[in-house]
C-alpha positions in Angstrom: 1.5 1.6 16.2 3.1 -1.7 17.3 4.3 -1.9 20.9 5.8 1.6 21.0 8.5 0.6 18.5 7.6 3.5 16.2 7.3 4.5 12.6 10.0 4.5 10.0 9.8 6.9 7.1 11.8 5.4 4.2 13.6 7.9 1.9 14.8 6.4 -1.5 17.9 7.3 -3.6 18.7 8.7 -7.0 16.5 7.6 -10.0 14.5 5.3 -7.7 11.0 5.5 -6.1 11.2 3.4 -3.0 10.6 0.0 -4.5 14.1 -1.0 -3.7 13.4 -0.3 0.0 10.4 -2.6 0.3 12.4 -5.7 1.4 14.1 -3.6 4.1 10.7 -2.2 5.1 9.2 -5.7 5.4 12.0 -6.8 7.7 11.5 -3.7 9.9 7.8 -4.3 10.0 8.5 -7.8 11.3 10.5 -6.2 14.1 7.5 -4.1 15.1 7.8 -0.9 13.1 5.2 0.8 10.9 6.7 2.1 7.7 5.8 5.0 5.3 7.5 5.9 2.0 8.4 9.4 1.0 8.7 9.8 -2.7 10.4 12.8 -4.4 11.7 13.9 -7.8 15.4 13.1 -7.4 16.5 14.9 -10.6 13.8 17.5 -11.4 14.1 19.2 -8.0 17.0 20.3 -6.0 18.1 19.0 -2.6 16.6 21.9 -0.6 13.3 21.7 -2.4 13.1 18.0 -1.7 14.1 18.6 2.0 11.2 21.0 2.3 8.9 18.4 0.7 10.1 15.8 3.2 9.3 18.3 6.1 5.8 18.9 4.6 5.3 15.1 4.3 6.1 14.7 8.0 3.8 17.6 8.9 0.9 16.0 6.9 1.6 12.6 8.3 2.2 13.3 12.0 0.6 16.7 12.7 1.1 20.3 11.6 3.7 21.1 14.3 4.4 17.5 15.2 3.8 18.4 18.9 1.7 15.3 19.2 4.8 13.2 18.3 6.1 13.9 21.8 3.6 11.5 23.3 3.5 8.9 20.5 6.0 6.2 19.5 9.0 7.8 17.7 9.2 8.7 14.1 12.5 7.6 12.6 14.1 8.1 9.2 15.8 5.4 7.2 17.4 6.7 4.0 19.3 5.2 1.0 22.0 7.1 -0.8 20.7 10.5 -2.0 17.8 10.2 0.4 20.2 10.6 3.3 21.3 14.0 2.0 17.7 15.1 1.6 17.0 14.1 5.2 20.1 15.7 6.6 19.2 19.0 4.9 15.7 18.8 6.4 17.0 18.2 9.9 19.4 21.1 9.7 16.7 23.5 8.2 13.9 22.3 10.5 15.3 22.0 14.0 11.8 21.8 15.4 11.2 18.4 13.7 10.5 15.8 16.4 12.4 12.9 14.9 13.7 9.9 16.8 16.8 8.6 15.0 18.0 8.4 11.5 19.9 5.7 9.6 21.6 6.6 6.3 22.6 3.7 4.0 25.4 4.4 1.5 24.8 8.2 1.6 27.7 10.3 0.1 27.6 13.1 2.7 30.9 14.4 1.4 29.9 14.3 -2.3 30.2 11.6 -4.8 33.3 11.2 -7.1 31.3 8.9 -9.5 28.6 11.5 -9.9 31.1 14.3 -10.6 32.7 12.3 -13.3 29.4 11.2 -14.8 28.3 14.9 -14.9 31.2 15.6 -17.3 29.9 13.0 -19.8 27.5 13.9 -22.6 24.0 14.2 -21.1 25.5 13.4 -17.7 24.4 16.7 -16.2 20.9 16.1 -17.5 20.8 12.6 -15.9 21.9 14.0 -12.5 19.9 17.3 -12.6 19.1 18.8 -9.2 20.8 16.0 -7.3 24.2 17.7 -7.7 23.8 21.2 -6.2 24.3 20.9 -2.4 24.2 17.2 -2.9 26.2 14.8 -5.0 28.8 17.3 -6.2 30.4 18.3 -2.9 27.9 16.9 -0.3 25.6 18.7 2.0 26.1 19.6 5.7 29.2 17.9 7.1 28.0 17.2 10.6 25.0 15.9 12.6 22.7 18.6 13.7 22.8 19.4 17.4 20.7 17.0 19.5 20.3 14.4 16.6 21.4 10.8 16.4 22.4 9.5 13.0 23.9 6.1 12.1 25.6 5.5 8.8 26.0 2.1 7.1 28.5 2.0 4.2 29.3 -0.8 1.7 32.8 -2.0 0.9 32.3 -4.4 -1.9 33.6 -2.5 -4.9 31.6 -4.0 -7.7 29.6 -1.8 -10.0 29.5 0.4 -13.1 30.9 3.4 -11.2 33.9 1.4 -10.0 34.9 0.0 -13.3 33.8 2.7 -15.8 34.3 5.9 -13.8 37.6 4.9 -12.3 37.0 4.9 -8.6 39.6 3.8 -6.2 39.7 2.9 -2.5 37.1 1.1 -0.4 33.6 1.6 -1.9 30.3 -0.1 -2.6 30.9 0.2 -6.4 29.1 3.6 -6.4 30.0 5.5 -3.3 33.3 5.5 -1.5 33.4 4.6 2.2 35.2 7.9 2.9 32.4 9.8 1.2 29.9 8.4 3.7 31.6 10.0 6.7 29.6 12.5 8.7 31.0 14.3 11.7 29.1 13.2 14.9 27.5 10.1 13.3 28.0 6.5 14.2 29.5 4.6 11.3 29.8 0.9 10.3 30.5 -1.0 7.1 29.2 -4.2 5.4 30.6 -6.3 2.5 27.8 -5.3 0.1 27.4 -3.3 -3.1 25.4 -0.1 -3.2 22.0 -1.5 -3.9 22.7 -4.8 -2.2 22.9 -2.9 1.1 19.2 -2.3 1.2 18.4 -5.9 0.4 20.6 -7.3 3.1 19.2 -8.9 6.3 22.3 -7.7 8.1 21.4 -4.1 7.1 18.0 -4.6 8.6 19.5 -5.9 11.8 21.9 -3.0 12.1 19.2 -0.5 11.3 16.9 -1.8 14.0 19.9 -1.9 16.4 20.6 1.8 15.9 17.0 2.9 15.9 16.5 1.1 19.2 19.8 2.1 21.0 21.5 4.8 19.1 24.6 2.6 18.6 26.0 -0.1 16.3 27.2 -3.0 18.4 
């Protein structure tokens, strides 16, 4: 571990494998964090199965009951899009998890209009698979679990296939609407970026570090 800063577990989004999070991970490593990547089948498995897989990944990485984490630098979660829903389900279902703080980037906690519309297209439901149930269709839990600290970074540059093809309106990152990223009890901020551009942004890395270190966006 580096100077007690802690470890960040990176949780990727729909149809991805974590490669898109590597630039953000590199920036966090320069700020003193260790990083680990949790990979999961975004379509073949449902949100609850993937949440359980995340918990098992944490157990295997940091101790069976994570009791040792009490005396080690904190373990944080940094999630993109669907990954934030996976992590939120895990925190609600595993209250014993000793996790520091969580940052969710462009996560549709209240469901995703673009995904609902895509699901009605031919083969749309196949493309989305298990991501819809208790996830992209209507969202997951609507509030931060008791005792947890979660920060949300949303994008408000409405450029992307979802915006133009699926007929989205209102502030969005081209894929997820800002209103869909709201989570009761979470800190919230926005940046002028598109959905994937958020995880490539230096500003996102700065805000992520800021929240992990202080529990606030300044």
